Structure formats: structure tokens, C-alpha cells
C-alpha positions as CSV (number, residue, x, y, z in Angstrom):
1,M,26.3,-27.0,23.7
2,I,27.9,-23.3,24.2
3,K,25.4,-20.5,24.3
4,Q,26.4,-17.5,22.1
5,V,25.5,-14.2,23.2
6,I,26.5,-10.9,21.0
7,C,25.9,-7.4,21.3
8,I,27.3,-4.7,18.8
9,N,28.9,-1.2,20.0
10,W,29.5,1.8,17.8
11,G,30.6,5.3,19.0
12,T,30.0,6.8,22.0
13,K,26.2,6.6,22.7
14,Y,26.8,3.1,24.8
15,G,30.4,2.1,25.5
16,P,32.1,0.1,28.2
17,K,29.7,0.7,31.1
18,F,26.6,-0.7,29.1
19,I,28.9,-3.2,27.5
20,N,29.9,-4.5,31.0
21,R,26.4,-4.4,32.5
22,L,25.1,-6.4,29.9
23,Y,27.8,-9.1,30.2
24,A,27.1,-9.0,34.3
25,M,23.5,-9.6,33.8
26,V,23.9,-12.5,31.0
27,A,26.6,-14.0,33.4
28,R,23.8,-14.0,36.2
29,N,21.2,-15.4,34.5
30,I,22.4,-18.2,32.3
31,T,23.5,-22.0,32.8
32,P,27.0,-22.0,31.3
33,P,29.0,-22.7,29.2
34,F,28.2,-19.5,27.3
35,S,30.4,-17.0,25.4
36,F,29.8,-13.1,25.2
37,T,30.7,-11.5,21.8
38,C,30.6,-7.9,21.7
39,F,31.1,-6.4,17.9
40,C,32.5,-3.0,18.5
41,D,34.9,-0.4,17.4
42,S,37.0,-0.1,20.5
43,A,37.6,-2.6,23.6
44,E,38.8,0.2,25.7
45,G,37.6,0.0,29.1
46,V,35.5,-3.2,28.4
47,R,35.9,-6.2,31.3
48,P,38.4,-9.0,30.2
49,E,35.4,-11.8,30.0
50,V,34.0,-9.9,27.1
51,D,35.6,-11.1,23.4
52,C,35.6,-7.9,21.6
53,Q,35.7,-8.6,18.1
54,P,35.6,-5.7,15.1
55,L,32.8,-4.6,13.6
56,P,31.6,-6.7,10.6
57,E,32.5,-5.3,7.4
58,I,29.5,-4.4,5.1
59,P,30.3,-3.5,1.2
60,V,28.0,-0.1,1.8
61,E,27.7,3.0,4.0
62,I,25.1,2.6,6.4
63,P,22.2,5.0,5.6
64,Q,21.6,7.5,8.3
65,T,17.4,8.2,8.9
66,K,15.1,10.1,10.9
67,K,13.7,7.0,12.5
68,G,15.5,3.9,11.7
69,I,18.7,2.8,13.0
70,W,20.7,0.2,10.5
71,P,23.8,-0.7,11.7
72,K,22.6,-4.2,13.0
73,A,22.9,-4.9,9.1
74,R,26.6,-5.7,9.9
75,L,25.1,-8.9,11.5
76,W,23.6,-10.5,8.5
77,G,26.7,-11.5,6.8
78,P,28.2,-14.9,5.8
79,K,30.5,-14.7,8.5
80,L,30.5,-13.6,12.1
81,G,33.9,-13.0,13.9
82,N,35.0,-16.9,14.8
83,L,31.6,-17.4,15.7
84,T,29.4,-20.0,14.2
85,G,25.8,-21.8,14.3
86,N,23.0,-19.7,16.5
87,V,24.1,-16.8,18.3
88,L,21.3,-14.7,20.6
89,F,21.7,-11.0,20.1
90,L,20.9,-8.6,23.1
91,D,20.6,-5.0,22.8
92,L,23.1,-3.1,24.9
93,D,20.1,-0.9,26.9
94,L,18.0,-4.1,27.6
95,V,17.8,-5.0,31.3
96,I,17.7,-8.8,32.0
97,T,15.4,-10.1,34.7
98,G,15.0,-14.1,34.5
99,S,16.5,-17.1,33.0
100,L,17.9,-16.7,29.5
101,D,18.4,-20.8,28.6
102,D,15.1,-21.2,27.0
103,F,16.0,-18.5,24.5
104,F,18.9,-21.1,23.2
105,T,16.3,-24.1,22.7
106,Y,12.9,-22.4,21.7
107,G,11.5,-23.4,18.4
108,D,13.5,-24.8,15.0
109,P,17.2,-24.1,15.5
110,D,17.6,-23.3,12.2
111,Q,14.8,-20.5,12.0
112,V,15.5,-16.7,12.8
113,I,13.2,-16.2,16.3
114,L,12.5,-12.5,17.1
115,S,11.0,-10.9,20.3
116,R,7.8,-9.6,19.8
117,N,7.0,-5.8,19.0
118,P,3.7,-4.8,21.1
119,A,4.2,-1.1,19.9
120,R,2.5,-1.9,16.5
121,P,-0.5,-4.7,17.8
122,F,-1.9,-5.0,14.2
123,E,1.5,-5.8,12.7
124,R,3.0,-9.0,13.1
125,L,6.4,-7.1,13.7
126,G,9.1,-8.8,15.5
127,Q,11.5,-6.7,17.2
128,T,15.3,-7.2,17.1
129,S,16.3,-5.9,20.7
130,C,16.5,-9.5,21.3
131,F,16.4,-12.2,18.6
132,R,18.4,-15.3,17.5
133,F,19.5,-16.7,13.9
134,P,22.3,-19.2,12.4
135,V,25.3,-17.2,11.5
136,G,24.9,-16.6,7.9
137,K,21.0,-17.3,7.7
138,L,20.5,-13.7,7.0
139,L,22.8,-13.3,4.0
140,P,20.2,-12.9,1.5
141,I,18.8,-10.2,3.2
142,Q,21.8,-8.2,3.6
143,E,22.5,-8.7,-0.2
144,K,19.1,-7.3,-0.8
145,F,19.8,-4.6,1.6
146,C,23.1,-3.4,0.2
147,A,21.7,-3.3,-3.4
148,D,19.7,0.0,-2.7
149,P,20.6,0.7,1.3
150,K,18.5,4.2,1.3
151,G,15.8,2.6,-0.6
152,I,15.2,0.0,1.4
153,A,15.8,1.9,4.8
154,E,13.0,4.6,3.6
155,E,10.8,1.8,2.3
156,Y,10.9,-0.4,5.5
157,V,11.7,2.4,8.2
158,W,12.9,-0.2,10.8
159,E,15.3,-2.7,10.4
160,Q,13.4,-5.3,12.6
161,R,10.6,-4.7,9.9
162,F,13.2,-5.3,7.0
163,V,14.0,-8.6,9.3
164,T,10.4,-9.8,9.8
165,R,9.3,-9.7,6.2
166,N,12.2,-10.7,4.4
167,A,14.0,-13.4,6.6
168,P,14.6,-16.5,4.5
169,G,12.2,-18.9,5.6
170,G,10.2,-16.5,7.6
171,V,10.3,-15.9,11.2
172,D,9.3,-17.3,14.6
173,L,8.7,-15.2,17.9
174,F,9.7,-15.8,21.3
175,P,6.5,-16.5,23.5
176,R,5.1,-12.9,24.6
177,A,5.7,-13.0,28.4
178,W,9.3,-13.6,28.0
179,V,10.4,-10.4,26.5
180,R,8.3,-6.9,27.6
181,H,8.6,-3.4,26.4
182,F,9.5,-1.2,29.2
183,R,7.5,2.1,27.7
184,N,4.6,0.2,26.5
185,Q,4.1,-3.0,29.3
186,C,5.7,-1.6,32.1
187,V,4.6,1.9,33.0
188,P,0.9,1.9,33.9
189,L,-1.4,4.2,32.0
190,W,-2.1,7.9,32.9
191,P,-3.5,8.8,35.2
192,L,-2.2,5.8,37.6
193,N,1.8,6.2,36.3
194,W,1.4,9.5,38.7
195,V,0.5,7.3,41.5
196,K,2.4,4.0,40.9
197,E,5.3,2.8,40.2
198,P,6.2,0.8,36.4
199,H,5.9,-2.8,37.4
200,L,7.9,-5.8,36.5
201,P,5.5,-8.2,34.6
202,R,5.0,-12.0,35.7
203,D,7.5,-14.3,33.7
204,A,9.4,-11.7,32.1
205,R,12.8,-12.3,31.2
206,I,14.0,-9.9,29.3
207,V,12.8,-5.8,29.5
208,I,13.6,-3.8,26.4
209,F,14.0,0.0,26.2
210,P,13.2,1.3,22.7
211,G,12.3,5.0,22.3
212,G,14.6,7.0,24.3
213,L,13.5,5.7,27.9
214,H,16.7,3.6,28.7
215,P,17.5,2.1,32.1
216,Q,19.2,5.1,33.6
217,V,15.9,7.1,32.8
218,A,13.9,4.5,34.4
219,I,16.0,4.5,37.5
220,K,15.8,8.4,38.1
221,G,12.3,8.7,36.8
222,G,10.3,11.6,35.3
223,W,11.0,11.0,31.4
224,A,14.0,11.0,28.8
225,G,15.2,14.4,28.8
226,R,13.5,15.6,32.3
227,E,15.1,12.4,34.6
228,G,14.8,12.7,38.0
229,W,11.8,15.3,37.6
230,T,9.1,15.3,40.3
231,L,5.4,15.3,39.3
232,S,5.0,18.7,40.5
233,E,7.8,20.1,38.3
234,H,6.6,18.0,35.8
235,V,3.1,19.4,35.7
236,A,4.2,23.0,36.7
237,R,6.7,23.3,33.8
238,R,4.1,22.3,31.2
239,E,4.2,25.3,28.9
240,E,8.2,24.9,28.9
241,R,7.6,21.6,26.9
242,S,9.6,21.0,23.5
243,P,7.6,21.0,20.6
244,L,8.7,17.2,20.2
245,E,6.2,16.7,23.2
246,G,3.1,17.3,21.0
247,S,-0.5,18.1,22.6
248,L,-0.6,19.0,26.2
249,F,-2.3,15.6,27.3
250,R,0.7,14.1,25.6
251,Y,3.4,16.0,27.5
252,L,1.4,15.2,30.9
253,R,1.2,11.4,30.7
254,H,4.9,11.2,29.9
255,W,6.1,11.0,33.4
256,M,6.8,8.1,35.7
257,K,7.5,7.3,39.4
258,P,11.5,5.5,39.7
259,T,11.6,1.9,39.1
260,P,13.7,0.5,41.7
261,W,13.6,-3.2,40.3
262,V,15.6,-1.7,37.2
263,D,18.2,-0.5,39.5
264,Q,18.3,-3.7,41.2
265,V,19.1,-5.6,38.3
266,W,20.8,-3.1,35.9
267,R,24.5,-3.5,37.2
268,E,27.7,-5.4,37.2
């Protein structure tokens, strides 16, 4: 069986550096044979081992919302390039820290299987930073989405909530230890984050980076928008904080030391 890994890229936020790094991390942590497909609007600068295919068509305009990002809805159609069978989707801004092999054999091969979303522990919510699905399985939810894209986006806010609640046959979740959330599960709680580096949880195979704390921020330390700031600089400039930071306490706890293990794995 060929293990099929896919990702998606549009616009200029990520681009070839992220695609190439993701491919390299996959190749170091998977037992061949495998394929790596990127559905994208440009293949310029992407390493030749990556199979670049056009973004899947969708018959509606993707809605723009304040929180949710919905272009992954393109992946829910009846076809996905020339791929058939199960595919493992990976976000471009995650890091791989262990073997991916079990992601292809875990659970029912006909079911949609998502990683867990620890940001909302009281809601059984999946996370589509890493999820596996059979090509074409999600067509019913794409049809539902296309019937009212803006309404669906406003009702569910995040596309992973829409997938979790509407996937045909329901969803399963990968084991909790396999996929970890960097901000919520690696960065120590305040005030320990001021003295301890973010840690890599035992048995973690993938670490995801929702919420703006991308790998390059983790490597430099500080926080999103103030990468590389020292703790003294962070504290001294507290009165300059953005209104988006909210309270002083929220601002003060949003700092971390540089994370060497992210630098070691997030590379070509």
C-alpha cells in the first residue's frame, strides 16, 4: 500500500519553503512507499519530489470570516487530483517528530479520522491540521457547504467543527499522544514559561501550530508579532501592547523561551 500524504497551499502566506520542509519531514518519518501531493496555485520553487497538482475546483466562492479559514473545503469533493483511497492531510505549518506509519493503519479505513482539538476540552472537537479520509467520502458535506457557504461558515466558525459534526458516518480521533498542540500542550503555563523552554511531549509524532505561533516563532522565542524578544524586553514594553492582547495579565503570560527541538526537526 502506498501511503498518500497531501497538503494544500494558496496565496503567499506559506509557499515553497513550507512545502519543501513538510516533504522533508515526511520523508524522514515514514516507511516507503509513499507519495506526497500538494494541491496549490503555483509550483514555483517546490522541490521535484513533490507532486504539485492544481487546487481542486469548488463551485462557490470561499467565504471570508474573522476566525475560520475555509479553503480546505476544496478537498471534500468527489475527486482529488489523480488520487484514490485514503489520504493523510497535513497542515504546512506543523512539525513532525515521530513515525507517521500508524496514521495510515489506525482505525476503520472507511472512516474520517481527525486529530484531537485540546483547545476545547469540553467539546468533542476534531482538528483538521492532521486528518485522514477516503477520497470522495466528504462529498455530502461539501454539497451542504456549497448550498450556503457564508451561513455554514458563520454557524460553525471553524471548518473542523463542521467536519466533526457532519462527516458521513461520524468521525474517529487519533490517539491523544500522537498529535500535540504547541501553544496549549508544549508551552509551560505562566509563570513557568518565563524560566522553562517549551517541551516536546513524550510519544508526540506531530506538533501542530494553530493560533499564529508558527514554527519560526517557536524557534526564536517571544511571541507572534514580537519574535525574538527577551523576557526583559517583553516586560519593559508591556504598556505598548496591542489592544488585541487584552489584559496586562494576558500579555505577560504570552511569552516563551526559544525552542531548540523545533529548530532541529523543522528543516529540509
